[in-house]
N, C-alpha and C positions, 0 to 999 in steps of 0.2 A: 380928254380921249374917250370920248365913251363907243368907239370904231366897236361896231358887229362882228362877228368871228365864228363865218359857219364854220359847221365841223363832222366829220361823220360821228355815228354812235362813238366806234372804238377808239377816233383818236380824243372823243371828249373823257373817255376812263383811261386811257393812257398819260391825259391830263391831270387827272383823281390821283392818280397811283402815286404819281410824280410829287405832287402836291404830299399828298399823303409823307411818301417818301424821308424829302426835305422836309419836314417835321416833326416828325417819330421817329429819323435814324440821325439827320445831317445836322437840325438843331443841339439838339442835346449834344451828340460831338463837336460843335465849336463851343458849348457851353462848358463841357468837358475842357479841354484845352485850352481854352483862357481862364480856366482856373488855376490849371495845374505852369501856368506861364507866371500865375500871379502870389502861387506857392513860391517862386523863384529870388527872392526881391524885389530887389527896389521898379518900381515902373513907366521910373522916368528914362533909365536907359535897357529898359528891356524890352531888344527888339522884339523874341518872342512874342508876347503878350500883346505889341504894336500889328502882328502878325494875324494874331488868331483874332482879338480886334475888328481887325479891317477882311478878316476871311466871316466871320459872322455877320458884317456891317452885307454883303456881295450877297450869302445865304437870302439875308432878308430881306434884300431888295429883290431877289429870286420870287419869293414864295413870293411878297405883295405883289411882281404883275401875275405871278401864277394864278393869286387869287381875281383882277381884275380879269384875267380873260376868260377864264370857269367864271366868270359872275357877265361876261361881254357874250359868250358861247351861245350858239343856237347849232340845233340836232341837225341837219339836214337829210332830210328818210328819201331812198331811191325815185322814187313814185311820184317822188316831189318834185321830181326834176323834170322843169323845160326842156327837153330837148327838140323843139325848133329854131334858136340857138345857142350859141358856146352863151352859158351861165356859165355858172360852179358848181363842180363837181362833176360836168360833164364830160367823154369821152370823145375825144375830139382829134379826126385822123388829117393832116396838114399833108399837101407837101410844096416843100420850097420849090419856089416855080426859077430860080436859079442853078440849082444845083437836081432836079427833079426828083429827089429822096421826097421819100415817102415818112412821113412820121406820128405816133399818136399817145396824146400826150392827156394828162387828165387834171382840170387845172382844179387848183384845192387851198386853201389859207394856206397863210406862208406857217402854219406851226404843222404843216402837212408833208409840203412843199418835197420832194428828196428826187430829183432830174434821174438817176440810175433808176428809180422805178419806173421814169416813166411820169413823175408827176410834180407840175410846175406850180407858182405860185398864181392866185386872181389880182397879184402886185407885181408880180417879172412882167421885163418887157414882153415879150411873148406872150403873157397872159392878157396882159391889158390890152394887146395889140386885136387878140381874138374875142375876148367878152364881146356877145352882141351879134356875134357876125354871125348870120346859115349857111347851108349849103349850099356849094360852088361861088360863095363869094372868093374875093381877093381880099384877103388882108395883108394890111399896109403893117410891118414892124421897126421899134425905130429904136435898133441893139447898139451896146457901143461897136460891132463891127461894122455897124451904117444900118439901111436902109433894105429889110429884110419882110418879099411878100410872100405871102403862104395860101394856097387854094385851099378853103377849105372843103374836102373829101367824102367826111363821115362826122356827126352828131350820134352819139350816143349815151345811153347814161349808166 
């Protein structure tokens, strides 16, 4: 699964910082927790040891996933974005045809998605439905609530 992840420079830095924190702070803490639990005696009946080992395993999986994501990350600069159609990192203003409500979304990678700040994932139903559409076009989005139609009002970087 070597899927390219397009991110902004800021998100790439956040990912690097998180990986560094996991390796330099969380990993040693997990090792200390295992050592402390090991000192408490019989490992066959030591729930604290089992929990510490499980926690370490989860942390190592997170580290491995983050390393993979960083290896596949590509920075997309604002001046490289094609605003003739909806693509990753574009801001798109759409109007819900049924409700006449207008909203602006930025199409981002899964790592950057945050609905509260108007950033939706390129892999979300709305993100997928809007991709490749041009200004004035109607996008039909298959959402859990049913089919939603959006009119593309504007596309910008």
